[in-house]
C-alpha positions as CSV (number, residue, x, y, z in Angstrom):
1,M,47.0,88.3,18.1
2,N,50.8,87.9,18.0
3,S,52.6,84.6,18.3
4,F,53.3,85.1,22.0
5,D,49.6,85.5,22.7
6,Q,48.8,82.5,20.6
7,I,51.3,80.3,22.5
8,Y,50.1,81.7,25.9
9,S,46.5,81.0,24.9
10,F,47.3,77.5,23.8
11,V,49.2,76.7,27.0
12,F,46.5,78.2,29.2
13,R,43.8,76.1,27.4
14,G,46.0,73.1,27.9
15,L,46.3,73.7,31.6
16,L,42.5,74.2,31.9
17,T,42.0,70.9,30.1
18,E,44.4,69.2,32.5
19,E,42.5,70.6,35.5
20,A,39.2,69.4,34.0
21,L,40.5,65.9,33.4
22,D,41.9,65.7,36.9
23,A,38.6,66.9,38.4
24,S,36.8,64.2,36.5
25,G,38.9,61.4,38.0
26,R,40.9,60.7,34.8
27,L,43.1,57.8,34.5
28,R,46.9,58.5,34.4
29,R,49.9,56.4,33.7
30,L,52.2,55.2,36.5
31,D,55.9,54.9,35.9
32,S,55.2,51.3,34.9
33,G,53.0,52.5,32.1
34,A,49.9,51.1,33.8
35,L,46.7,53.1,33.9
36,I,45.3,54.1,37.3
37,N,42.5,56.3,38.4
38,E,44.2,59.3,40.0
39,E,41.5,60.0,42.5
40,I,41.4,56.5,43.9
41,A,45.3,56.3,43.9
42,K,45.4,59.4,46.1
43,K,42.9,58.0,48.5
44,L,44.9,54.8,48.7
45,S,48.3,56.6,49.1
46,I,49.8,54.5,46.3
47,E,52.5,57.2,45.7
48,L,53.9,56.2,49.2
49,L,54.4,52.6,48.3
50,D,57.5,51.0,46.6
51,K,57.2,51.7,42.8
52,E,58.4,48.3,41.8
53,I,55.8,46.5,44.0
54,V,53.1,48.9,42.7
55,A,54.2,48.2,39.1
56,R,53.9,44.4,39.6
57,A,50.5,44.8,41.3
58,M,49.3,47.1,38.5
59,R,50.2,44.4,36.0
60,M,48.1,41.9,37.9
61,A,45.3,44.4,38.2
62,S,44.5,43.9,34.5
63,V,44.3,40.2,35.0
64,Y,42.1,40.7,38.1
65,T,39.8,42.8,36.1
66,A,39.3,40.1,33.5
67,I,38.8,37.3,36.1
68,A,36.4,39.4,38.2
69,S,34.4,40.2,35.1
70,F,34.4,36.6,34.0
71,E,33.3,35.4,37.4
72,N,30.4,37.9,37.6
73,S,29.4,36.9,34.0
74,V,29.1,33.3,35.2
75,R,27.0,34.5,38.1
76,R,24.8,36.5,35.7
77,L,24.4,33.4,33.5
78,V,23.3,31.3,36.5
79,S,20.8,33.9,37.7
80,T,19.4,34.7,34.3
81,V,18.9,31.2,33.2
82,L,17.3,30.1,36.5
83,L,15.1,33.1,36.7
84,E,13.8,32.4,33.2
85,Q,13.4,28.7,33.7
86,V,12.4,28.4,37.4
87,G,11.1,31.8,38.4
88,A,11.8,34.4,41.0
89,D,12.3,31.9,43.8
90,W,15.0,30.1,41.9
91,W,17.6,30.5,44.7
92,N,15.4,28.5,47.2
93,I,14.2,26.0,44.7
94,S,17.3,25.3,42.5
95,V,20.4,25.8,44.7
96,P,22.0,22.9,46.6
97,N,21.5,23.3,50.3
98,K,25.3,23.1,51.0
99,V,25.8,26.2,48.7
100,K,22.9,28.1,50.3
101,E,24.2,27.4,53.8
102,K,27.7,28.5,52.9
103,A,26.5,31.7,51.2
104,E,24.2,32.5,54.1
105,L,27.0,31.9,56.6
106,R,29.3,34.3,54.7
107,R,26.5,36.9,54.4
108,T,25.7,36.6,58.2
109,E,29.4,37.1,59.0
110,E,29.7,40.1,56.8
111,Q,26.5,41.7,58.3
112,K,28.3,41.6,61.7
113,I,30.9,44.1,60.3
114,R,28.4,46.9,59.6
115,W,31.2,49.5,58.9
116,H,32.3,47.7,55.8
117,T,30.6,47.5,52.4
118,P,29.1,44.0,51.8
119,R,29.6,41.9,48.7
120,G,26.1,42.6,47.5
121,D,22.4,42.2,48.1
122,E,21.9,38.8,46.5
123,P,22.9,35.5,48.0
124,L,24.6,34.6,44.7
125,N,27.2,37.3,45.4
126,Y,28.5,35.1,48.3
127,T,29.3,32.1,46.1
128,E,32.6,30.9,44.7
129,F,33.4,29.4,41.3
130,G,32.9,25.9,42.7
131,D,29.5,26.8,44.1
132,L,28.4,28.2,40.7
133,I,29.4,24.9,39.0
134,S,27.4,23.0,41.7
135,I,24.4,25.1,40.9
136,I,24.8,24.5,37.2
137,N,25.3,20.8,37.8
138,Q,22.2,20.5,39.9
139,N,20.2,22.3,37.2
140,W,22.0,20.7,34.2
141,D,18.8,20.5,32.0
142,H,18.6,24.3,32.0
143,F,22.3,24.9,31.2
144,E,22.9,22.1,28.7
145,P,21.9,24.3,25.7
146,F,24.8,26.6,26.6
147,I,27.5,24.5,28.1
148,P,28.9,21.4,26.3
149,S,29.5,19.4,29.5
150,I,29.7,20.0,33.2
151,E,33.2,18.7,33.2
152,W,34.2,21.3,30.6
153,A,32.8,24.1,32.8
154,R,34.4,22.6,36.0
155,Q,37.8,22.4,34.3
156,L,37.6,25.9,32.8
157,T,36.5,27.6,36.0
158,G,38.8,25.6,38.1
159,T,41.8,26.7,36.0
160,I,40.8,30.3,36.2
161,E,40.1,30.1,39.9
162,R,43.6,28.8,40.5
163,S,45.0,32.0,38.8
164,R,42.4,34.1,40.7
165,N,43.7,32.7,44.0
166,V,47.3,33.6,43.1
167,I,46.3,37.2,42.4
168,M,44.0,37.5,45.4
169,H,46.9,36.5,47.6
170,S,49.2,39.2,46.1
171,G,51.1,36.8,43.8
172,D,52.3,37.4,40.3
173,L,51.2,35.2,37.3
174,E,53.6,34.2,34.5
175,I,52.7,35.3,31.0
176,E,51.7,31.7,30.1
177,D,49.1,31.8,32.9
178,I,47.8,35.1,31.7
179,E,47.5,33.8,28.1
180,R,45.8,30.7,29.4
181,I,43.2,32.8,31.2
182,G,42.6,34.9,28.1
183,G,42.1,31.7,26.0
184,L,39.7,30.2,28.5
185,I,37.6,33.4,28.7
186,R,37.5,33.5,24.9
187,D,36.4,29.8,24.8
188,W,33.7,30.5,27.3
189,I,32.4,33.5,25.5
190,R,32.4,31.7,22.1
191,Q,30.5,28.8,23.7
192,V,28.2,30.5,26.2
193,G,28.2,34.2,25.2
194,G,29.2,37.3,27.2
């Protein structure tokens, strides 16, 4: 095989690899350097939007990922602890009525919009950070081995929720806020676990 054939073979294999990666929904870098799932980006028509606005949103997407994961880990802690300590009917037994009513109202409203994906199957999916803290507070004896104080948990989740709300309403956080979120998540994981 001569050098031309070797180069041709190398380039052709590279193109085939690129096609395979594209077909598998690989992540690609935007002009901002942020990673994005190409298949989802196409479906959302991101390429038609202003590049500067997309770059700012992509920066916040990483923060959103951390906050959403954290929020769902708190939900998992609540459900795991109460399932183990109270049993399968923990939602009906251990959750404050106000939280149950609010979650059920949200769930009922979402069920009216049948064409849209719901938040989930469990009532706990319809709670907010504050609701999770209310559940922990009402069942403090079950959570005390994990959490140093209810005030610590309330303060920590309240600070993260403030940043969450900025992002969810299309705002941009300063680096100090991002660093604070990272520190709070690390504190929670060291104390409570992942």
